[in-house]
C-alpha positions in Angstrom: 69.5 182.3 90.7 68.6 178.9 89.2 65.0 177.9 89.7 62.9 174.7 89.6 60.4 173.8 86.9 56.8 174.9 87.0 54.8 173.4 89.8 57.9 172.3 91.8 58.7 173.7 95.2 61.9 175.3 96.5 63.5 174.0 99.6 62.8 176.8 102.2 65.9 178.9 102.4 65.5 179.0 106.2 66.5 175.3 106.3 70.0 176.4 105.4 70.1 179.2 108.0 71.8 177.0 110.7 74.6 176.1 108.3 75.1 179.8 107.4 74.9 180.9 111.0 77.6 178.4 112.0 79.8 179.6 109.2 79.4 183.3 110.3 80.0 182.5 114.0 83.6 181.3 113.3 86.6 183.2 112.2 86.8 183.8 108.5 87.6 180.6 106.6 87.0 181.9 103.1 90.3 180.4 101.9 89.3 177.0 103.3 85.9 177.0 101.6 87.7 177.9 98.4 89.8 174.8 98.7 86.7 172.7 99.4 85.0 174.1 96.2 88.0 173.2 94.1 88.6 169.8 95.5 84.9 168.7 95.6 83.5 170.4 92.4 86.1 172.0 90.2 88.9 169.5 90.0 86.6 166.8 88.7 85.7 169.2 85.9 89.3 170.0 84.8 90.5 172.2 87.6 90.2 175.8 86.3 87.2 178.1 86.8 86.3 181.8 86.3 86.6 183.9 89.4 83.0 185.2 88.7 81.6 181.7 89.4 83.2 181.8 92.9 82.0 185.3 93.5 78.4 184.3 92.8 78.8 181.5 95.4 80.2 183.7 98.1 77.7 186.4 97.5 75.0 184.0 98.7 77.0 183.6 101.9 77.1 187.4 102.3 80.9 187.3 101.9 82.1 190.4 99.9 83.9 190.1 96.7 87.0 191.9 98.0 87.4 189.3 100.8 87.2 186.5 98.1 89.7 188.2 95.9 92.1 188.7 98.8 91.8 185.0 99.8 92.3 183.9 96.1 95.5 186.1 95.9 96.9 184.7 99.1 96.2 181.1 98.0 98.0 181.8 94.8 101.0 183.4 96.6 101.2 180.4 98.9 101.2 178.0 96.0 97.7 176.5 96.3 96.3 178.2 93.2 97.6 179.3 89.8 96.1 182.4 88.2 95.5 183.1 84.5 94.3 186.4 83.1 92.2 186.4 79.9 91.3 190.0 79.1 89.8 191.5 82.2 88.7 188.1 83.6 90.7 186.0 86.0 90.7 182.2 86.1 92.2 180.1 88.8 93.4 176.5 88.8 94.3 174.3 91.8 98.1 174.0 91.7 100.0 170.8 92.2 100.3 171.5 95.9 96.5 171.8 96.3 95.8 168.8 94.0 98.1 166.5 96.0 96.7 167.7 99.4 93.1 167.3 98.4 93.7 163.9 96.6 94.8 162.5 99.9 91.9 164.2 101.7 89.5 162.9 99.1 90.3 159.3 99.9 89.6 160.0 103.6 86.4 161.9 102.9 84.7 159.9 100.2 86.0 156.4 100.3 87.8 155.4 103.5 86.1 152.9 105.6 87.1 151.5 109.1 89.7 148.7 108.6 88.9 145.2 109.8 89.8 144.6 113.4 92.9 142.3 113.8 92.1 141.6 117.4 94.9 143.8 118.6 96.3 147.3 118.1 99.9 148.0 116.9 102.4 150.2 118.6 105.4 151.7 116.9 108.4 152.6 119.1 111.0 154.6 117.1 114.5 154.8 118.6 115.2 158.0 120.5 116.7 161.0 118.8 116.9 161.6 115.1 115.0 158.5 114.0 112.0 159.4 116.1 112.1 163.0 114.9 112.3 161.8 111.3 109.4 159.4 111.7 107.1 161.7 113.6 105.7 163.7 110.6 105.0 160.6 108.5 103.3 158.8 111.4 101.2 161.8 112.3 100.1 162.3 108.7 99.2 158.6 108.6 96.8 159.1 111.5 98.8 157.5 114.2 97.9 158.3 117.8 100.2 159.0 120.7 99.3 157.4 124.0 102.6 158.5 125.5 105.6 160.6 124.4 107.6 158.8 121.8 105.0 156.0 121.4 102.7 155.8 118.4 99.6 153.7 117.9 98.5 152.6 114.4 94.9 153.3 113.3 94.8 149.9 111.8 95.8 150.4 108.2 99.4 149.2 108.2 102.7 150.8 108.9 104.3 153.3 106.5 107.4 152.0 104.7 109.5 154.7 106.3 108.8 153.1 109.7 109.6 149.6 108.6 112.8 149.5 110.7 111.1 150.7 113.9 110.2 148.4 116.7 106.5 147.3 116.6 104.4 145.6 119.2 101.0 144.0 119.1 98.9 145.2 122.0 96.1 142.9 123.1 93.6 142.9 125.9 89.8 143.2 126.4 87.9 145.4 124.1 87.3 147.8 127.0 91.0 148.1 127.6 91.7 148.7 123.9 88.9 151.3 123.8 90.6 153.1 126.8 93.9 153.0 125.0 92.4 154.4 121.9 90.8 157.2 123.8 94.2 158.1 125.3 95.8 158.1 121.9 93.4 160.2 119.9 91.0 163.1 120.9 88.0 160.8 120.3 85.7 162.7 122.7 86.3 166.0 120.9 85.9 164.4 117.5 82.7 162.7 118.6 81.3 166.0 119.8 82.1 167.5 116.5 80.3 164.7 114.7 77.3 165.3 117.0 77.1 169.0 116.1 77.4 168.1 112.4 74.4 165.9 112.7 72.4 168.6 114.6 73.1 171.1 111.8 72.5 168.9 108.8 69.8 166.5 109.9 67.0 169.2 109.4 68.2 169.6 105.9 67.9 165.9 105.2 64.3 165.9 106.6 63.4 168.9 104.6 64.7 167.3 101.4 62.5 164.3 102.1 59.4 166.6 102.6 60.0 168.9 99.7 59.7 168.1 96.0 63.0 169.7 95.1 65.7 172.2 95.8 67.0 175.1 93.7 70.2 174.4 91.9 72.2 177.2 93.5 70.9 176.3 96.9 71.9 172.7 96.2 75.5 173.8 95.3 75.7 176.0 98.5 74.4 173.1 100.6 76.7 170.6 99.0 79.9 172.7 99.5 79.1 173.6 103.1 78.2 169.9 103.8 81.6 168.7 102.6 83.4 171.7 104.1 82.1 170.9 107.6 82.4 167.1 107.2 86.0 167.5 105.9 87.1 169.5 108.9 86.0 166.7 111.2 86.8 163.5 109.3 90.3 164.6 108.5 91.0 164.6 112.3 89.3 161.1 112.6 91.8 158.2 112.5 88.9 156.0 111.2 89.5 153.2 113.8 88.0 149.7 113.7 84.5 149.7 115.0 85.4 147.3 117.9 87.7 149.9 119.6 85.1 152.6 119.4 82.0 153.1 121.6 78.9 151.3 120.3 77.1 154.7 119.8 80.1 156.3 118.1 78.5 159.3 116.2 81.0 159.1 113.3 78.9 156.3 111.7 75.7 158.3 111.7 77.5 161.4 110.5 79.0 159.6 107.6 75.7 158.0 106.6 74.0 161.4 106.8 76.7 163.1 104.7 76.5 160.4 102.1 72.7 160.6 101.9 72.7 164.4 101.6 75.5 164.4 99.0 73.5 162.0 96.8 70.5 164.2 97.0 72.4 167.4 96.3 74.7 166.2 93.6 72.3 166.3 90.6 70.9 169.9 91.0 74.3 171.3 92.1 76.0 169.8 89.0 73.3 171.4 86.8 74.1 174.8 88.3 77.8 174.2 87.5 76.8 173.2 84.0 75.4 176.7 83.4 77.7 178.8 85.5 81.2 177.3 85.6 83.3 178.3 82.6 87.0 178.0 81.7 89.5 180.3 80.0 88.0 179.8 76.6 84.5 180.7 77.8 83.3 177.1 77.4 81.3 175.3 80.2 83.5 173.1 82.3 82.8 169.4 81.3 80.9 167.4 83.9 83.0 165.1 86.1 82.6 161.4 85.4 83.7 160.0 88.8 81.4 161.9 91.2 78.8 159.0 91.4 81.5 156.8 93.0 81.8 159.0 96.1 80.3 157.4 99.2 79.4 154.5 96.9 79.4 151.8 99.6 77.2 153.8 102.0 73.7 152.6 102.9 
């Protein structure tokens, strides 16, 4: 395990215990964590890494190597990963399917901000039958809500080209009325509760990092991946609505600020662990990513 320099203090491992406990309290999501590792940490370094690097990570979570290998094999079979064998060692690369999926997710996780409020919300009313069935997947993927069957409400970022021929209406009213409409269209109460739990779990880690002089490099990598893993699961369900149609105490704002602050604190030591432990098929260390500092750049 990586250590700090002489005279520096480790972050108490107990601070990470609530994060680990939440992970263990849920059904196995090893495959999902693997995708988070690749999207957050490995793709910026070229996209391929030795299986042993991943096994070291999961060992710290008390997840057995056999479970990890099974998850990796299934992800490869399903087209998310590509495997390359070099001698007795296995290396896995995120396949095109995985890259495209996480590229879209990355914009939502690291850069997307609430759009400006136009003073109204936009409804899309596709024609009945085949047109509506054809549009539904694109609108749902674009974060559109559904206040009533066959009616779609835009999150505020424009209308997909595929829906350009559909009937659109501008929906006005008081802010209270628009907030009620938004709450009917998206599961905002459920998403808000998830953000609240995220804050409860990770705020103690932020406070501990303020108190302590440093954090071990492997601990930083563990915390970073679990931070993004938990945040990703929530924010990808969040339509990221204009602030005016959300409650004034909407917890998504605090959760995003907390995630950004922790990510900045954990990035340096976690990258140093990868510098020494992540290797590619040639045995060389994966080159450090050059765009990571741009993530959450606009956060205060």
